[in-house]
N, C-alpha and C positions, 0 to 999 in steps of 0.2 A: 227370194233368189227366183230369178225365171229360164224355161229354160224350150227350146223347142225341136219338138224331135220332129225327124221328113226320113221315114217309111212309108214303102208303099203296102209293107202287109201292115191290116190294119191288126189281125188278133193281136202281133206282137208290138203294132204300137198302142193298143188297148192296152195290155198288159202293161209296160214300161208306162204310159199316162198316166195308171193307175197307181202305183206301184212308186213313181214319188213326186205325185196330189197325198197320199199316204203318208209325204217327210214333210209334207207340205212345201213344196214349188209349187209355182206355179206353173202349167206346162200347153203347151199350144202343137199341135200335129199337123204339118203337111203330108198327104199323099202322094206327092212328086218332084221333082227334081225342080218346075219352073218353078211352081206354089213354094216352094222351102226357100227358093233362090228369094225371090220375092218377101217374103216376111223377115227372110233374116237378114234384109236390106234395111227393112223401111220399118220393121223394128226391134228396141234393143234388147237382146239376150242374153241372160251370163253363162250360158252355155247353148252348141247346139250337138244337137247326138244327130244324126249323118249315116246315114244308107251309102251302101255306093250304086249298086244293081237300081235308080230306078225310071220309072218311065217320063218319055219326055227328055227331061236334062239328066244324063245320071251323075249320080253323085260326087264323082272327079270336077267333076265342069264346073258343077255347084260351087265344091270347094275354093275350087279356080278360079270361078269369076268371085267368090264373096273376098277374099283374098287381095282380089283382080283392084274392087270398089273400096278395101283399106277398113271393110270390113273386120278387127281384131280380135272378134271373141274368141273365148277357145272351141274349138271343133271338135268332138268325138266319134271318128268311125266308129261304126258296130256294121260288120259283114262278114255274109259268112266264106270270102276268098279270103284262104288264111295262107297263102303260102309266099314267102318270104321277099317274092319280088313287088305282090303288091304290097303290102306292107309298110315297104321303103320307098316304094310311087307317094302312098298314100301323105308319110310324114314327109318326104320333101317337094309332094303339093303345100302344104300348110295347116296338115292336121295338124291335133297336138298332142294327141292319143289313137290307138287302135285297136280296137278290142275284136274280138269274132263269134262267130255265134258257132254252135249254142254256146250262150251264156249265166254265169250264173247271176242273181241279182247283187247279190250282197257284194263280190266282186264291181258291175258294174254301179254301185253307191258309194265304193271309194275312191273306182276313181274320177271320178263325178265331184265330190268332197276336193282332192286332192286337186283336179283342173280349175276350180273358183279359188281356190285359195294361194293358188300360181300366180305370182305377179302381186300378189299383196304384201304392202309391211306388218300388217296385222296377220299371225299365225295362231292364236291365242281361239282356243276353244270356248274361252266363256266369255260374251261382254260383259259388258259392267256401269254402272250410273247409279251415283251416290242409294249404295244398299242395294239398286234393282241387277240381279245378274237374270242372265240368257246361256245356257247352258249348250251350245251348237252337238255336240255327240248325243245327253241325251235329253235335251226339248226339255229339262226343266226349269220351271223360273221362277225365282225369286227375289223377295223383299226382307231386307233385315232377318234373313235366317226363316222367312215363314213363303210356305211355298204358294202359288197360283197357278189355279188349274186356268188354260187357256184352249179353244179350240186348234186347229190346224190354223184356219184361218191370223185368226188372230197372233196365234203365235205367229205368223210366216208375215206381219203385220211390224208386231212390234221390234222382226229382228233384222228389217229395213228401217225402223226409226233407230237402234239404235247402234246399226253400220252406219248413220248420218249422221252423231249428235252433232246439237248445235245446228246444222245446217236446216234452211227452209223446204217442207218441201210440199208441192203441190198437188193436186187433186187429180190431175195428170199422170205426176210422175208415180202416183202412188198405185194409180191404176196399169203401167206397164210394168210395176214392175212386184205387183201381190195379185194382178187378176188374169186373166187368160184373154185370147185375142176374142170373145166374143164379149167380153164384157160389156153394159154400158153405160157410158159414162152421162145419161144425162138423169141419171138412177141418183138417189143421197143415199148409199149400201154406204162408203166409203165412212163417210161424217156416223153414221147408225156405228159401223164396226170402231171408228175411232170412239164415240166413245163408248160404247164398251168394253174395249181396251183403260180405255183411262178410268173408268171406276172399278176396276178390276187390282193399278196397278197403282193410283196416286189416294184413294179415296181413305181415311184413315187416317194422310199423313201428312203431314203441312207443309213436304216440302213439296210441290207438284212440278212433276218432269214432263208432261205432255200437254202443248200449250197451243191452241188455239190464235192465228195471223186472219181476222177477218176479211175474209176476198182475196186471200192470199194461198191458205195455205195452209201445213201443223206444224208444229221442229220440238224437238226433244232437248233438252239441255234443263240443267242443275239450275 
């Protein structure tokens, strides 16, 4: 899952980014409304965390312009503006949720999980395919009851594959969802991580789940 944070307070943005990356999310940061609007329109995100009091373009205008450009990404407003009127205005302008500062990171994380589930037919907390299971809450991965240790990036990659079982995923699609804005698409990092992941989930099992389509990308299927 890839998240955009639009927050001009660098300490706050850094705190949120670090916490979300520890939860295996790929995170980009914009420090003003203009950059946030550009990144929100040009890139595909699973969630946008948006401050209201931003330089150049304020958060409410960013929100309105994103919705005006048919960007349907869930947007969580995170701001020090805590009046009922502010909350009503934000939600009526197209925000999906509203959280005021100061905030507990655990509550922010819970709200993010709710927004990422909202609108999906998939509400399970465990993803499964042919004996391989991934617990979205505990982050435990098993194949036939044998626990598999993954790095944070390997976990994110596996989650993306398991959420898209049977679909061909190109390297560009993987880069957009699992890595951040600064990722160099001309490296072979994705191939290296896929190979590491394949060794951990497929080695020793007759049924291989992760397949390479040369010149195209990868697919996870039974």
